[in-house]
Each structure stands twice: as C-alpha cells, then as structure tokens.
C-alpha positions in Angstrom: 0.0 0.0 0.0 1.4 3.5 -0.9 2.7 5.6 2.0 0.1 8.3 1.5 -2.7 5.7 1.7 -1.2 4.3 4.9 -1.0 7.8 6.4 -4.7 8.5 5.6 -5.7 5.1 7.0 -3.7 5.8 10.2 -5.3 9.2 10.7 -8.8 7.8 10.3 -8.1 4.9 12.6 -6.5 7.0 15.3 -8.5 10.3 15.1 -11.8 9.2 13.5 -15.1 9.7 15.3 -18.0 7.3 15.6 -21.4 8.1 14.1 -22.7 7.6 17.7 -21.0 10.9 18.5 -23.9 12.8 16.9 -26.7 10.3 17.8 -29.4 12.0 19.9 -30.1 8.9 22.0 -26.4 8.4 22.7 -26.0 12.0 23.7 -29.1 11.9 25.9 -30.7 14.8 24.0 -34.4 15.4 24.6 -37.4 17.1 23.2 -37.0 16.6 19.4 -39.9 15.3 17.3 -38.8 12.7 14.8 -38.5 15.0 11.8 -36.3 17.5 13.6 -34.2 14.9 15.3 -33.5 13.4 11.8 -32.6 16.8 10.4 -30.2 17.7 13.2 -28.6 14.2 13.3 -28.1 14.6 9.5 -26.3 17.9 10.1 -24.1 16.1 12.6 -23.5 13.4 10.0 -22.4 15.9 7.5 -20.0 17.4 10.1 -18.4 14.0 10.6 -18.2 13.4 6.9 -16.3 16.6 6.4 -14.0 15.9 9.4 -13.1 12.5 8.0 -12.5 13.9 4.5 -10.1 16.4 6.0 -8.1 13.6 7.7 -8.0 11.6 4.4 -7.5 14.3 1.8 -4.0 15.0 0.5 -4.4 18.8 -0.1 -6.9 21.6 0.5 -7.8 21.5 -3.2 -8.6 17.8 -3.0 -10.6 18.4 0.1 -12.6 21.2 -1.5 -13.5 18.9 -4.4 -14.6 16.2 -2.1 -16.8 18.5 0.0 -18.5 19.9 -3.1 -20.4 16.7 -3.5 -22.1 17.0 -0.1 -25.8 18.0 -0.4 -26.0 21.8 -0.7 -28.1 22.6 2.4 -25.8 20.5 4.6 -22.5 21.4 3.0 -21.8 24.1 5.6 -21.7 21.5 8.3 -19.3 19.4 6.3 -17.0 22.4 5.9 -17.2 23.0 9.7 -16.1 19.4 10.3 -13.4 19.7 7.7 -12.0 22.7 9.5 -11.8 20.7 12.7 -9.9 18.1 10.9 -7.5 20.5 9.4 -7.0 22.4 12.6 -6.2 19.1 14.4 -3.6 18.3 11.7 -2.1 21.7 12.1 -1.8 21.2 15.8 -0.2 17.8 15.4 2.4 18.9 12.8 4.1 22.1 14.2 6.4 22.1 11.1 3.3 22.5 8.9 0.6 24.7 10.4 -0.8 26.2 7.3 -3.7 24.0 6.4 -6.4 26.2 7.8 -4.8 29.3 6.2 -4.6 27.7 2.8 -8.2 26.3 3.1 -9.5 29.8 3.9 -7.7 31.2 0.8 -9.4 28.6 -1.4 -12.5 26.5 -1.0 -13.1 27.4 2.6 -13.4 31.1 1.9 -17.1 30.9 1.0 -17.7 29.0 4.2 -15.5 31.2 6.4 -18.0 31.4 9.2 -18.3 27.7 9.5 -14.5 27.2 9.1 -13.7 29.5 12.0 -16.4 27.7 14.1 -14.8 24.3 13.3 -11.4 25.5 14.5 -13.0 26.0 18.0 -13.8 22.3 18.3 -10.1 21.6 18.4 -9.5 24.4 21.0 -12.2 22.7 23.1 -10.3 19.4 23.0 -6.8 20.8 23.2 -7.2 24.0 25.2 -3.6 25.1 25.3 -1.9 27.3 22.8 -5.1 28.6 21.4 -4.1 32.3 21.6 -1.3 31.5 19.1 -3.9 29.8 16.9 -6.2 32.8 17.2 -3.5 35.1 15.8 -3.6 33.1 12.5 -7.4 33.6 12.0 -9.4 36.5 10.6 -9.3 39.4 13.1 -13.1 39.6 13.0 -14.4 36.1 12.2 -11.7 34.5 14.4 -13.9 35.2 17.4 -16.2 32.5 16.0 -13.7 29.8 17.1 -14.8 30.6 20.7 -18.4 30.1 19.5 -17.3 26.7 18.2 -15.7 25.9 21.6 -19.0 26.8 23.3 -21.0 24.6 21.0 -18.7 21.7 21.4 -18.9 21.9 25.2 -22.7 22.2 25.2 -23.1 19.4 22.6 -20.8 16.8 24.3 -21.0 17.9 27.9 -24.5 19.4 28.2 -25.2 18.1 31.7 -22.2 20.0 32.9 -23.5 23.3 31.6 -27.3 23.2 31.4 -27.7 24.4 35.0 -26.0 27.7 34.3 -22.4 26.7 35.1 -19.6 29.1 34.0 -17.4 28.8 30.9 -14.1 27.0 31.2 -11.6 28.8 33.4 -9.1 29.1 30.5 -11.4 31.6 28.9 -11.4 35.3 30.0 -13.0 38.6 29.1 -14.9 38.7 25.8 -13.9 35.1 25.0 -16.5 34.0 27.5 -19.2 36.0 25.8 -18.7 34.4 22.4 -18.4 31.0 24.1 -21.9 31.6 25.4 -23.2 32.3 21.9 -21.9 28.9 20.9 -23.3 27.3 24.0 -26.7 28.8 23.1 -26.4 27.2 19.7 -25.8 23.8 21.3 -29.0 24.2 23.3 -31.1 24.1 20.1 -29.7 20.6 19.5 -29.7 19.4 23.2 -33.3 20.5 23.6 -34.4 19.3 20.2 -35.9 22.6 19.2 -38.4 22.3 22.1 -39.3 25.8 23.0 -40.3 25.1 26.6 -37.0 23.3 27.3 -35.0 26.0 25.6 -36.6 28.8 27.5 -36.2 26.9 30.8 -32.6 26.1 30.1 -31.7 29.7 29.4 -33.6 30.8 32.5 -31.1 28.8 34.6 -28.3 31.3 33.6 -27.6 34.6 35.1 -29.2 37.6 33.4 -26.0 38.9 32.0 -25.4 35.7 30.0 -28.9 35.3 28.5 -28.4 37.8 25.6 -25.6 35.8 24.1 -27.4 32.5 24.7 -30.4 33.8 22.8 -28.2 35.0 20.0 -26.9 31.5 19.6 -30.5 30.1 19.6 -31.4 32.5 16.8 -28.4 31.4 14.8 -29.1 27.6 15.2 -32.8 27.9 14.7 -32.2 29.7 11.4 -29.1 27.8 10.1 -30.0 24.3 11.2 -33.8 24.5 11.7 -36.2 23.2 10.8 -39.5 24.1 12.5 -42.8 25.7 11.4 -43.5 29.4 11.1 -45.8 29.2 14.1 -43.1 27.7 16.3 -40.6 30.3 15.1 -43.2 32.9 16.1 -43.4 31.3 19.6 -39.6 31.3 19.8 -39.6 35.0 19.1 -42.2 35.6 21.8 -40.4 33.4 24.3 -37.2 35.4 23.8 -39.0 38.5 25.3 -36.6 41.3 25.9 -33.8 39.4 24.1 -35.6 39.5 20.7 -32.9 41.8 19.3 -30.2 39.2 20.1 -32.3 36.4 18.7 -32.8 38.4 15.5 -29.1 39.2 15.3 -28.2 35.5 15.5 -30.7 34.7 12.7 -29.1 37.4 10.6 -25.7 35.9 11.1 -27.0 32.5 10.0 -28.5 34.1 6.9 -25.2 35.8 6.1 -23.2 32.6 6.6 -25.5 30.8 4.1 -25.7 33.6 1.7 -21.9 33.8 1.5 -21.7 30.1 1.0 -24.4 30.1 -1.7 -26.7 27.7 0.2 -29.6 29.8 1.2 -32.9 27.8 1.4 -36.6 28.6 1.6 -36.4 27.8 5.2 -33.7 30.4 5.8 -36.0 33.1 4.5 -38.9 31.7 6.5 -36.9 31.9 9.7 -35.5 35.4 9.0 -38.9 36.7 8.1 -40.3 35.5 11.4 -37.4 36.4 13.6 -36.0 39.5 11.8 -38.9 40.7 9.6 -36.6 40.4 6.6 -35.9 37.9 3.8 -32.7 36.0 4.2 -31.0 38.2 1.5 -32.1 41.4 3.3 -30.8 40.0 6.7 -27.5 39.2 5.1 -27.2 42.7 3.7 -27.9 44.1 7.1 -24.9 42.3 8.5 -22.8 43.7 5.7 -24.0 47.2 6.3 -23.2 46.9 10.0 -19.5 46.2 9.1 -19.0 49.6 7.5 -16.6 51.9 9.3 -16.0 49.7 12.3 -13.8 51.8 14.7 -10.2 50.9 15.0 -8.5 50.8 18.4 -11.7 50.5 20.4 -11.7 48.9 23.9 -14.7 46.8 22.7 -13.9 44.1 20.2 -15.0 44.9 16.6 -17.0 41.6 16.6 -19.1 42.9 19.5 -19.6 46.3 17.9 -20.8 44.5 14.8 -23.2 42.4 16.8 -24.6 45.4 18.7 -25.2 47.4 15.5 -27.3 44.6 14.2 -29.1 44.2 17.5 -29.8 47.9 17.6 -31.6 47.6 14.3 -34.2 45.5 16.0 -34.3 47.6 19.1 -34.2 51.2 17.8 -35.6 52.7 21.0 -33.1 50.8 23.2 -29.7 51.6 21.7 -26.9 49.5 23.1 -23.9 51.4 24.4 -20.8 51.1 22.3 -22.5 50.3 18.9 
C-alpha cells in the first residue's frame, strides 16, 4: 500500500469519530420530534463526513472537491467538520501549520463562518496554545472559534452546563461572551428545538449571560432549523426582551448561508419570522453593520458589529458602544 494511503488510514483509525457521537439517543438529548431529530442528526453526520474527509485528503484542493459533493443545504456543516480536521492536523504537525490558512484562501473562503467555528472544536479538546492559533485567524471572524468551543462543550457535555455553570476557566473577558453564543447554539440541539425546554434552560443562567445564549439560539434555529412558522413565532415571543439578540443570531445565519451560496426557503422563513426580513435582506444588514468599524476601540470589533445589528431590531433601546 502506498505511503500516502497508509497515512490516511492511520489518521482515520486514530482520530476518527464514531457516528454515535452525533446520535441523539447516545448523547441523551431530549425534546425533538422525529423529523427535527432526523434533520439535526443529518447535520451532525455531514459534520463527521467533512471531518473524516479532511483527515484523508491530501491537499486543500482535493478536500474542497470532495466537500463539493455534499448536499448543498448541509454542506456548511461538512466544511465545519473539515475545519476541525485541518485544525487538528495543524496542531499535530508544528512544522506545517498552514492547512487552515490555505483552506481559507481557497474552497473554505465561501464557508469562512463555519470554518472558524470548526477550529474552535479543536480548541475545546486541546485548550492550550489557542491564543497563538487565534492570531492566525481572521481578526473579525476569528472570534467564532470561541463560538465553536462553546457549541462543542454544550453538545458533548451538556449536563455540565445546562444548569448555568460558568465557561471554562481558561477563557477570559470577551472570549466568555462568544463561548456563550456557541453554548446557546448547542442548546437548540440538546433540547431538540423544544421551546419550553430551551426557555427553561436559558432561565437557569444569570441575566448577563442570557443575551448571548439567545443570540446562539437564533443562529441555530435559522441555520440548522427546521421548524414551522408558528413555532418560530413562539420562539420570538419566548425570547422576550432578548428578541434583538435572537434576530441578530438569525441574521448571522443568513449571512453565513448567503456567503456560501446555500440559502434555502427555510432560511428566509426563519429570518422573516425572527427578523422581519428575507434572508437576503438580513445578510445585507450584517454587511452594512460592518461599515466603518472603529479601530482601536476597547470593545472588540466583533461585539460592535453584533450590537449594531441588534440595535436595528431595538431602535428605542440603543446598546452602548455600537
């Protein structure tokens, strides 16, 4: 067997993940009706497929071609998984830590949101040296790696966090805020899109953490879905004072899909209900909010960006610093 084939086989055998990793019954998730459980498990399956393709691909170009055959609506999850695989290989080969960078300059560019999130899965599993890794990411979207860290922790260790426990001690300052956005995303999966369970889970957290958790819920409900218009309306009502954050998360999801070219009818249904806009309009709002971001501010540009979007949905309650 050629050496390259042996290397690929070794990577898959040593670092591969079982399909049970995304099985709802195995994870102990609750609340999902059959159709939503199937959709969310399929999203997890696409993630695993992308992860294993990254371990087995010989180059970013080959990986991009292999990912292009994944069904369009689920392709973003495959790119997220691929990013985890590439980030893991970068960590394991300090003499060659350019896979993520090359991927983002090529096929990964359209899926930059999901690629940065996928990097955070490796940070969650190998939480040392991540500041050095952050320096190699996009200054704005690089914050999404902390979102990925939060999602990973909530997805794999949800009993540890569902009662309102704090983020990992290795995180500080604004990192903890973005971690909570990802943690909120995970609660959409953990609670199977069940609005009562989601609302109860978020109520377990201190008031200062709830805005970021609701932002994550909006992102997951829009990107991963899939629920009815009436349930989306109930979700908006349940968010109460955090509707601007819920809408901002939905707008982020629309932008991620619009950039990747995988918008769906459901994306627009979700943004119309949660934002009052079509998906394309919500994506344009996120672009407009990027204009003239201040340099040298004490507040991270990523947070200023989020607050500008949130302010659009709460014009009479302007958030300081936006």
